[in-house]
N, C-alpha and C positions, 0 to 999 in steps of 0.2 A: 967434767960437765956430767957424766955417768952417774955418779953418787950424789950429785945434786938433783937430779931428777928422781932419783928413787927417794930422797929425802923429802921434797915435794909431794912425792906420791903418799907417804907414810904419813906426813902431816896432815895433809888433806883427808886421809882415810880416819884419823884420830880425831880430828875436829867434827867431820861427820858423825861418827859412832858416839862421841861425847854428845852432840846436840839431838842425836836421836834418842839417846838414852833419858835423856833430859826431858824430852817430851814424852818417851813413854811413862816418866815416872809423874809426870802433869796428870797424864791420862788417867793413870792407876788412881792417883787421889780423887780424880771427878768422875770415876765410874761407879757411881753410886747413884739409885733412884730412890731411895728412903729419904724420908724427912718432910719438913712441909714444903709449902707451893714455892716459898721465897728463895729457899736452898737449890730447890731445883731448879729455878729460872737461873740464879747465879753460875750453878755446873752448866748447863745450856749455854749462857754466855762464854763462859771460860772454852768449853769445846768449840764453840764459834771460832774464837781467836785461834785455838790449836790449829783448827782446819784451815786458819786463813795462812798459817804458816806453811802449810803443805807444798807451793810454789818454791819456798826457801829452800826446803829439802831438795826439791827434785834438781834446783839448781847447784848443790853442793853435789849432786850424784852426776850431773853433767859434768861438772870439775875435777872429780875423781875419774870419771872416764876419760878424761882428755888426759890430766897426768898420768895415767894407767897407759892409754895409748903410748904418749911419749916415752914413758920409763921402757915398755915392751921392745920400743925399737932400739934403744940404746944398750940395754943388758944383756947380759949372755945368757946361754939358754938354761944353765942350771939356777938363775935366779927368776928366770920367766914364772917357774911353777910356783914360788912366793908370792909372788905378784897378783897371779891370777888366782891365788888360793884367797889372799887378802880380798880381791874384787868382788869374788864369789859371796865371801862371808857378808861385807856390806851390803851387798846387794840382797841378800836375803834379808838383814837386819832392816833394809829401807821398806822392802814390801810387806814386812811384819807391821813395820810403825805405821805405814798409809792404811794398811786395812785395821788395824787397831784404832786409827783417828776416826775413819769412816763409819767402823760400828759402834764405837762410844757416842760419836755425834747422833747419830739415825738412834740409839734405842734411849737416849735423854729425850732427844726431841718429840720420838714416838709417845712415850709417857707423858709428856709436858702436852701434847696437841690431845693425847685421849684424857687428861686431865680437864683441860679446856671444854672439850665436846659435853663430859659428864657434867660440868658445872653449867653450862647453857643449857641442859636438859634438865637440870635441878631446878634452876630457876624457872624454866617453863611450867614445871610441876607445880612449884609454889605458887607460881601466879594463878594455875588454875584452881589449884585448893582454896587460895582466896577468894577468887571471884565466885566460886560454886557457895563457899560459906557466905558471901555478902549476898548471893541471892536465896539461900535457903533460910538464912537467919529469921527475916521478918516473918510475923504471923500470917496464915494465911487469909487470904482478902475475902471478905463475903461477897458475893457474885448476885446477879439481878434475877438469875432464871436458870432453867434447866440447860437450855443450850449454852451459856456462860459457863456453868459448872462443868458442863463436859469439855470446851475448850481449855477451861483450869487443869482440867484433869488431865487432857492429851499433853499440855504442856510439862506438865509436872512428871508423866509417864518418859516424855523425851529428855527431861534433866536425868531421870533415874538411869534411862539408858547410857547417857554420855557419862555418866559415875561408872556405871561397869565396863564400858568400853574403855576407861582409863586402867583397868586392874593390869590389861596387860603391857601398856606403857610402864607403870609400876613394877611390874616384875623384872620388866628388860633393866630397867633403872637399877633395880636391886643388884640383878647379875651384872650389871657394869660397876656397881659400888664395891661389890665382893672382889671382882678381879683386880681393880684398880687399888685396894688395899694390900690384896696379896703382893703389890708392887712396890708402893709407896708407905705403907703403914701408917699414913697420916689418919689422926683420929675424926677427921672430918667426913671420913668414908668409912668408920669402924661400924661394928653391929649396932651399937645405939644407935648412932643417925640413920640405920636403915630402919631399926625399929620405931624410930619416930616417924618416916614417913609412911610407914605401913599403917601407925595408930590412927595418923592424921585422915589417913585416905579411908579407913573402916569408919571413922566416924561423920566423914562426910556420906559414905554410903548408907548408914544406918538412917542418918537424918531424911535422906531423899526417901528411902523406902518406907519410913514412917509417914511422910507428908503424901506419899500416894496412897497409901492406907486409908488415912483419914477422908484424901478426897474421895476415894473410892464409897466410903461408907455415906458420905454427904450425898452425893451424885445417885446412890441407888435408893437411897430415903425420897429423895424429890423424883425419882423416875416410878417410884412405886406409889406416889401420891398422884403423879400427873396420869397412871393408867387408871386409879380409882375414879379420877375424876371425869375421864373418858367415858369409864364404863355407868356412872352415875350421869353423865348426859346423854349417853346410847339409851338407859333406862326411860330418862325424862321423854326423850325425842319419842319412843315406842309409846308410852303412855299418852302423850300429847295426840299423835296421830291415830291412836284408838278414839279418843274423845272427840277428835274432830272428824271421826267416820260417823261418831253416834248423833253429833250436832249438825252435820252437813246433810242434803238431800240426796245425795250419791245414792243411797241404801233404800231399800224398798220394804225395809222390816218396819213391823208394827208399832206403836209405842211401848205396849207390854214387853216387848224383846229389847228397844231400847232402855227402859228402865232397868231390866236387868244386867244389862251391859253395863251401865252407870254405877249402878252399886258396886260391881266387880272394881270398876277403875278406882272408887274411893277407897276400897280396902287397899287397894295396890297403892296408892296416895299415902295411905296412913304408912305403910312399911317403908316409904321412900323416906320419911321424917327422919327414922333409923338410920337410915343409911347417912343421910346429911350427917347427923349428929357423930358418925365414923370418921366423914372426912373433915371435920371440923377439928377432932384430934389429931389428925396426919396432918393437917395444917399448921396448928402449934407447933409439931415436931421439927418440920421442915423451917419453917420461920426463924428458929433458933441459928441456922447457918445460911440464911438469907439476908441480904442487904437491905436498908430500909424502904428502898422503891419496891424491890421485888417483894418484899413483905407485903406491901399496901396492894400491890397488885393481885397477890395470892388471897389478900382479905375481901378485895372487890370481886374478885371470880368468886369466892366462894358465897359472898352476899347475892349475886346475881343468881345462881342456881337455887338460893333460899327464895328469891322472888319469883323465879320460875316454879317452883314447885308450889307456892302459895296461890300463885295465878290459877296455875292448873285445878286445886283443890277448890277456888272460887267457880271456876267455868263449871264444874262439876256439878256442884251444888245446884248453880243457876238453871242448868240445862234440867236437874231432875225435877224442877220446879215448874218446868215450861212444861215439859212433857204431862204432868199432872193437868195442867189447866187445858191442854189440848185434847184430852179426854172427855173432857166436861161440853165442849162447844160442838163436837161431835152431832149430838143427837138434834140439836138446833139447825145445826147445817144442813142435815136428811129432809126435814119438813119443808125448810124454805126453798129446797132445789124441788121437789115434786109439785109446788106450785107455779113453780117459775117454767117447768116442761110444758103444763095443761094451758098456761096462757100463751105458749108459743105455738102449739098445734092449733088453737083455734085462731091466731092471726093467718097463719099459712093458707088456711082454708079459706078465708075471706079473700087474700092477694090471687088464690089462682083463680076466684070466680071473675074478679075486675079483668086479669090478663086474657080470659076466654072472650070475653065481651069484645076487646081490641082485636080487629080483623079487616084490614084495610083493602082485601080483595085482589083480584088480578087483572092485568092490561091496563090501557092508556083509560085516564078518566078525562070526564068535561070539568068544565068551571065549575058547574052546579054539585056534581058529586066531590067536587075538592072542599066546597062548603058544606056539605053534609058531614062529612070525615071529620072535617075541623072541630064542628059542635059536637059529635060524641068525644072526642079528645077532651075538649074542657070539661064535659060530664064527669069523666074518669078523673081527671085532675081533683075535682072537687071531691070526690069520693075518697082519694087517698089523702087529702088532707085532713079528713075526718079522722083517718086510722092514725094518724102521727104521733095522737096522744097516747095510744097501744105501745107504740115502739119505746116512748119515753119511760113509762111504766116498767118496760121490760129492762130498760138500763138500771132501772133504778134495783129493781129486783137482784140485778147481777151485781150490782156495787155492795147489797147487803151481803151476800155470798163472799166476797170478797174480803170480809173481815175475819172469815174464818181461815184457819190454816190448814183445810182441806185443799185437794187438788179439785179446782173449778173449771178447767179447760175444756171438758166436755160441755159444761153447761154455756160457757163463754162462745165455745162455737157454735153452739144452737142458737144463741141470741145472734151471732153474728151472721149466721147463716139466713134467720129472718131477716135480719136488716137489710142485708144483701138482695133478698129476693125483692123486699118492698122498694129498696132503690131501683131494682132493675125495672119492676114494674112503673116507677114512678118516671125514670129515663126514657123507659119506651114509650110511655103516653107524651112525654115532652118532647120526644125526637119526631114522633107521628105528628103533633102538633106542628112544628118546627118544620118539617118537611112540607106539610101541607099548606103553609103559609107562605114556605119559600117558593113553592111550586106556584101559588096564586101570583106572589110578586112578580116572579120570573116572566109568568105570561104577560103580565101587564107591562113591565119595564125592559123587556127583550130588545126591543127596536132601539131604546137610547142607549142601552148597555152597547150594542152592535156598533153604533155610531160612536162611541166613545173608545171602543177600542180600533177603530177604523180611522179615527182623527189623528193619532200620532203616528201612524205609518204614512199619512197625506204629508203630516207636516215634515217628516224625515226626507220624503219624496222633493219637496218643495226646498228643502235645506241641501240637498245633492248638488255639488258644483256642475255635474253635467248628467243629469238624469235623462232617461231615454223615453223616446216620443210615445211608443206604446204604453207604458206606465202612465205615464199623464192620460192619456186619452180613457184607460182603463178606470183611473180614479174619478174622472169627469161622471162615466156612466154610473159607477156606484154612488155618487154624490147624488145624481136625478132619482134612483130609488129611495135613497134615505130622506128627500124630501115628501115622497109620496106616503112613508111610513108614518112621520111625524106629524104629516097634517091627519093622518087618520087617528094618531092618540088624542089628538086635541079636539076631536069631534066626540071621544068617549067620555066627557065632563060628567055627565051625569051618573054612569055606571060606576064611575069612580069614586066617586062621592058616596054612594051606596056601600062599597065594598072598604074602602079604605080609611072612611071617615072624611068631613069635608076640610079640617087642616091638613092631612097628609096628602090629599089629593091635590088641594090648592100648590103645596109645595112641588109634588109630581110635576104638574102643569107649568108650573115657572121653569123648570128644569129643562122641559121640553122644549119650552119657547126661546132659551139661551141656547140650545144647542139647534134649533133651526136657524139663529143668527150667526152661529159659529159655521154652520156648513155653506151660508150664503159666503161669509168670507172667505172660505177655503175656496169655494168653487170659483170665485173671482180669481184667486192667485194660480190657481189649476191654468184658469184660460191663459192668464198671463205668462205664466211657465211654458206652456206650449207655444206661444208665438214668438218668445225670445228662443227657444230650442230649434224652432224652425230657421232662424237667422243663424245660429251657430254651425248647423249642418251645412248650409250655405257657404259660410266662412270656411270650414273645413275642407270645402273641393276645394279652394283656391289655395289653402296652404298645401295641400298634397300636390297640386300643380307645380309650385314654385319650390319646395322642400327635395324633392327628390333630384332634382339636375344639380341641386348645393352637394349633395351626397356624393353623386358620381364623380365631380368635379374635383371634390376633396379627394376622393379615393385615386383620381388620376394624377392630382400632384404627389401624394404619397407614393405611387408606384413609381414617379420620375423620381424623386428623392432617392428612395431605395437603390435605384441605377446608379446614381451618383457617388455611391461609397464605395467602389472598386477605385485602387489606386490608379493614377494615370502613367503611361510608359515614358513620357518625356516634358520639357517644360510647355511646349505648345498643347500637348493634351489638357496640362493642367489650368493653361490659359483658358482654353475653351470649356473646361469643366465649370471655371469659374463664370464665366459667361453664361454657360446654361443655367447653374445655380441663381446668378442674380435675375434669369427671365423668369424663373420658378419664381423668386419672390414677388415679381410683380404680379405673375398669375393668382398668386396667393392675396396679396394688395385687393385684386379686382375682385377674388371671391368674397373680402371682408366686405365690399360696399355691397353686393348681393344679399349678403348675410343681413345686412342693416334693415335693407327693405322688406326682406321675409317677416324680421323679426315684429317689425310693425303688424302682422296681420295675427299675433299670438298673444296679446296681452291679456286676452279674459280667458284663454283656455289653458288650464295647467298641464294637461300631457303634452301639448304640443310647443309650450314653455319648456318643459324638461327635455324634450329631444332638441330643441334650439339651443338649450344652453349645453348639451352633451355634445352638438357639431361644435359649438364655439369654443369648447373645451378643448376639443381634437385639433381645431385649428391653431389655438395659441400653442399648445405642445408642437404641433409640425411647425408653427413659424419660429416658434424658440431653435427647435433642431436644426431648421434650415440657417439662422443666424450663426450658427455655431459651425455650420458645415462650411458657409461663406468665409467665416472669419479664419479657421482652418486650411481653408484652402487659399486664400489671400497670404497668408504664413507661409504656406510651402511654396506659392509661387514666388516671393521676396525671396526664401531662404537660397531657390534654385538659381534666380538672378542673381543675388551675391557670390554663389558660388561660380556661376560661370564667369563672371566679371574678373574675380580674383585669379580664378585659373587662366583666362586669356593675359591678363597681366604678366603673371609669371611666366607663361611660356613665351610670351613676346621679350620679357627680360632674359629669358636662357637662351633664347636666339640669337638676340644681340647681342650679347656677352660671349657665345660660342665664336659670331662673326669676329670680334673685337680679339679674342684669343688667337683665334686663325690667322689674323691680321697682322699681331704681334708675333706670329712665329715666321713669318715669311718676309720679315724687314732684317738687313744686315748690318754689320760695321758695329764696331764697339761702342761709339758714340750713341748708336742706335740701341744697342743693349742695355744701355743704363737708361734711354726714355723708355724702352719697353719694359724694364723692370718695375719703373715707377708705376708706368701705366697698370701693370697686371696687379702691383699691391694695391691700386685705388680700387681695381676690381674687386679683389679679395676682401677688401675692406668692407662690400656692399653685400658679402656672403652671409654675413649673420644675420641682418635683417630679412635677407629673405629667406633665410632658413625659417624663421619665424613666419614668415608669410607662408612658407611651404605646409609648415603644420597648422596654420588658420585654415588654408586649402582643404587639408585632409578632415579637419574639424567639421568643416560647411559640407563636405562630400558624405560623412556620415550623416549629416541631419537631412541630406537630400536622400539617402538610400534608405532612411528609415520610411520616409512618406512615398516612395516610390514604387511603381510593380517589380517583379523580379527581373524583368528585362531591362528597364532603367537602372536598376542596382547594378547587374552585372557592366553594363557601360559605362556607369559613374566608375565603379571599381578599376574597370581596364585604363580609363584617364588616370586616374590615381597614380597606378602602377606605371604607368606610363611616364608620367611626369617624375616619380621617384627615379626612375631609370635615367631621364634626362638630366635631371639634379645630380646623381651619384657621378653620372660620365662626366660631365661639365666641374664638377668638383675636383674630381680624381686627375682629369686634363690640366687643371690650373694648379694645383699642387706639385703635378709631376714637372709642370714647364718652370714654375717658380724654384723648384730644388734643383733642377738642371742648369738654371741662371747663375743661382746663388754659388754653385760649385765652382763656375767659370769667372766669377769676379775676385778680386782682392781679398785678402785675410780679414784687413781691417773693415771691408765694408759690411764681409759677413759678420762679424763682433757686432757692429752697426745694426745690422736688419733683422738678425736673426731672433732676438727677443720678441720683437714683436710678432714675427710669422709664428714662432713657436708657442706663443701665447694664444694662438687661436687654433693650429691645426695639428699640434702634437700632443703626445698622450702625456698628461698632468695630471697632480692629483686635484682634487674637488676645494672649491673655496668654502669653506666652513664659516657661515656668518657670525654664529656666536663664540667662536674661539676667538675673536678679535680683541686683543686689550682693550679696555676703555682710554688707558695712557699710551695708545700706540703710536700717536701723532707726537707726543712728547721722544718717543723712542727712535721715530723716524727722523727728526729734524736735530735730535741729539748728536753730540760728536761720535766718531767711530762708526756710524753708520756706512754703508759701503753702497754701490750703484746697483749691485744684485740684488741686494734687499728690496730697493725700491721697484726695481721691474718684476720681482716675485709679488709684490704686493698688487702691482699692475695685472700681471697674470691670473692670481688669486681672485680678485674682482671681478675679471672678464669671465673666468670659469664661474662662477658664485652667481653671476647674472644670466648667464647660459643655463644653469640649473632651474634658477627661478622661473625663467623665461618658460622653460620646458613643463615645470609644473603647472603654469598658469594656463599652458596651451592645452595639457591635460584636463584641466579642470572644464575649460570652455568646450571641448570635445563632448563631454556628457550633456545631455539634455533631461532637466528634472521635470518629472511628471506630479508630482505630490507635494504637499506642504512639508512633508519631512526632508525630501531630497533637495527642497529649495533652501531650507536651514543647512542641510550638512554643506551645500555647496558656498553658502553665505560664511560658514564659519571657516572654510579652507580660505576662501578669498580674503578675511579679515586676517588671518595667520599669516598669508603671503604681506596683506598689508601692513601688520606689525613690523615685518623685518626691514621696509623702506626705511625709517628713520636711521637705522644702524648702517645701513649701506650708503645713505647719503652722508651720512658721518665720513665713512671710509672714503667716498668718492671726492669730497671735500679736501681730505689729506693727500688725493692723486693731485689735486689742484695746487696745493701748495708746495710740492714737490715736483711740478712741471717743470723745471731747466732740468732735472735728472732723471726726469722717467723717459723722456722721448719727444716727440716732434709735436707740434700744435695739432695737426690733422688727425694724428692718433687719439688726442685727447677730445677733439671735437667729435669724432666719430664715436669715441665712447660715451659721450654726453650725450649725443643724439639717440642712441641704444638705450642709455639709460632714461632718458625722458621719454622716449617712446613706450618702453615697460610700465613707466608709471602711470602715461595717460590711458595705456589700454587695461590696467587694474582697476584705475578708477571709473572707467566706463563699464567695466565689467560687474563693480560693485555697485553702479547705479542703473544698469539695466536690469539686476538680478533683483533689488530694491522693486522696481517699477513694476516687475511680472508677478509680484507676491499675490496671493489673494485677498479677497475682502477681512476673511475670517484673521489672518495674521498682518492686518493694518497696524495694530499696534505695535509688533515687532519693527515695522518700516519705519515707524516714526521715530521710535529707540534708536536704529540704526542711524535715521537722518541728523537727530539731535545731537548723537555721538560724533558723526562727522564734522556736524557744524561747530561741536566747541573744540575738535581736535585742529579743525583750520583756524579759530578765531584765539586760539591758546596762543602762538605766536604774536598775533597783534598785540594782544594784552600785555605780552611781558615786554613788547617795546614800548609802549606807552609807558609802563611802569618804569623802565629804564630811561627814558626821556625826561619822567618826573624828577627820579633820582638825580640826574645831571642838573635838573634846575634848582635843586636845594643844594647840592657841591658848589655851584657857581661863585658864590659869596667866598669860599673857601680860596678861590684862585686869585682875588683881588690882594691888594698888598697890606701887610701886618699893621700898619697904622692908620688904616681908613676908621673913619667914624662909623661906618657900616658894622663893622665888627664890635667896635666899643660900644652902640646901642645896645640896649636890652632888647628890643624890639627887631632885631635882625632877622631872625626866623621866623616871624607872624606875618600874617597876611595885610595887617592892618597898615592903614598911610602913614608916613613918617617923612620926615624931613632928610634929604641927602644932602651930604656935605663930604666933598673929596679933598683932604690935606691932612694935616696932622691934627691931633687930638687938641682942643682949645686949652685943656688944661694941662 
């Protein structure tokens, strides 16, 4: 056995050694990076395969270790050294082989990756060379103007910078090629390939530099031409400005100075022609490197400069001719100006003499003095009319001077001054004549004008609704005065004819006669108004005597009504308050009768009518407030009555029930116990309804407390607390007595009665209306249902009904005061109403299960409670709709229609069912009836009826 283990160890060592040497030989053959890329790729795949065999070598080493371990355990100590020596040698050989595998594969893989990255960079470089050659190969495109040429130069400079920046990448690429060539020795990366790359790059760089130099030359030529154009334009503007100074009138230079300046300008214009010729030569050179459209623009610009130069030359020659003509006309101008000044001085002297003759004098004048002054004014106006021809002659002389180019402003001012003096004297004469005539006319017309001014005030006084008597009397006195003045004017007929002329005097006297008639009419109207006003004063005294008591009485009624706004302490106080409010209403009606009597006195007086309308408005507002208070008081009394009735009824029932329970406790005997238990159960059956009544009493109590005084609120709260305590003690007494008697009864009786009692008074889960399955009826009547499930259904329905009743009581306890609260209450009640059909469905299921559920008394009690709940819910909905305001009338109508449709739907379904049955009746007849064989069996047309077999 020992020899076999040693042989196996030796065999495994030999096999492993032979495998390792074979691997090393394969690695030696492939350990070379020289040669083309395909050979390198084949060696890389071979080293990958050898590397994949490395786990096989590890497996062989593990086998050797296992064999060595087994051999070392079984051989002697002298042979262990030999085994260990072989084991050490084979381990060293395996480590050498593994390292050789890793290094060989890594070296070939690194060279492969290096070569791949170099090729990628070389491709990118040649792609850039191709793109740049495509960009630089076309000829330079001619541009439109200087700005475009500068943009073209900037783009070429950017390309040149890009080419120069690529030199760094080229150097790096050449270094990588040299490094790679030293490893692989492939011709694709030798020195010739590197020189080719450098030559191609140098060609691109030289082409980019040449393009930049050419564009710089073209741009510089255009810039120099633009500078020359700008300089020529500046020179042209300067010469134009100098010429404009000579032509314009802004300077005070003489004609000789202007002529000298024009000669210098003409000399400069001749030298400007030489400058334009130089520009034309420069433009020809620039056009050679400019696009056709740009060349056209340059030619147009040069042509505009030529036209401006020609225009400047023409203006200079014309201005020189004009100045020569001015010198010739100056002598003629001076002689005519001297003659004009002499005529002006003579006219001024004559005007001054006429003005001195006009002296109106000081102080008041009589009528004769006004006539003398008026004649003098007429003589002066005639003399001024004779001098008007001299004024026209002066204007003609001034127009002659205006033909000359000299400044005629001083002479024009002299003529204007003379004309103004003439107009001033004439205006003064005309004004004095007009004033004199006005004064004469005013003296004559003064009484008539005063009457015309007085007439509108009298008419306004007559149109005033309620004038004062003093004003009427003053107007009558003034009317008498105007009567005397108008009579005096009519007596001065001869004097008016001499002064004004017969026609004007006749017209004036006719106006005086018309004014006299108008005065008579106004005088009569004033007398009538005075009489009417005296009557109104008498009526006003009567109105004051009747209006003051009405105001006092209305204030007293208002004070009484304010006192009735305080809440009352009890029902008697509320009734008394209602009676007092009704008495106040009677007083207010009596006041309305008196107001109607007083209104008859104010038909023609606006002020009194306004006061009476204000009093009537206050009365109507007080009447509305009183009606609202009476309505609220009646509502409070009605609510208090309802509360007292329900409270009394419930208290009486509690007292009677307590007496019955006490009488049941006093009876003895087993037979008596059975009867007492039945009586007690009947009493307990009334408890749910009374509990609902208790909640209603609490709700009515809350309504009473909201409209009562604090003392009455405390009293009502005490009554409610006392009622709750009585109810609680009665319920505990009845429950305790029932439990006591049920413990003393036989077990069978307990099982019979306990579900009924537990369904009312023991703790149990609530009945969820919407958790009931729609197919619950089929599940209950189906086979396999037990009695306990039916009793649970009854118990759940009672619990749900109690919960719905509590919700309804809580809703009824609130008192909505606004339209939003009424809508919220109506939504809650409609939600409870939506639960009623499903509850009715469950209740009908209980009626079908009547033999299983319990006695008929229990179901009758449950039916009564269910009908009571539905009735109370319907009444609540009806009352809430009735209390809605007029603004929500449309919502009430919709609710009414909804309830009407809901009530009519079952009847319509019933009628449809009857109609269906009527159609199905022929199917119930015999099959051989002629009715079925007839084609008109389903029609409504008349047909023969035949009972028997078919005739065929």
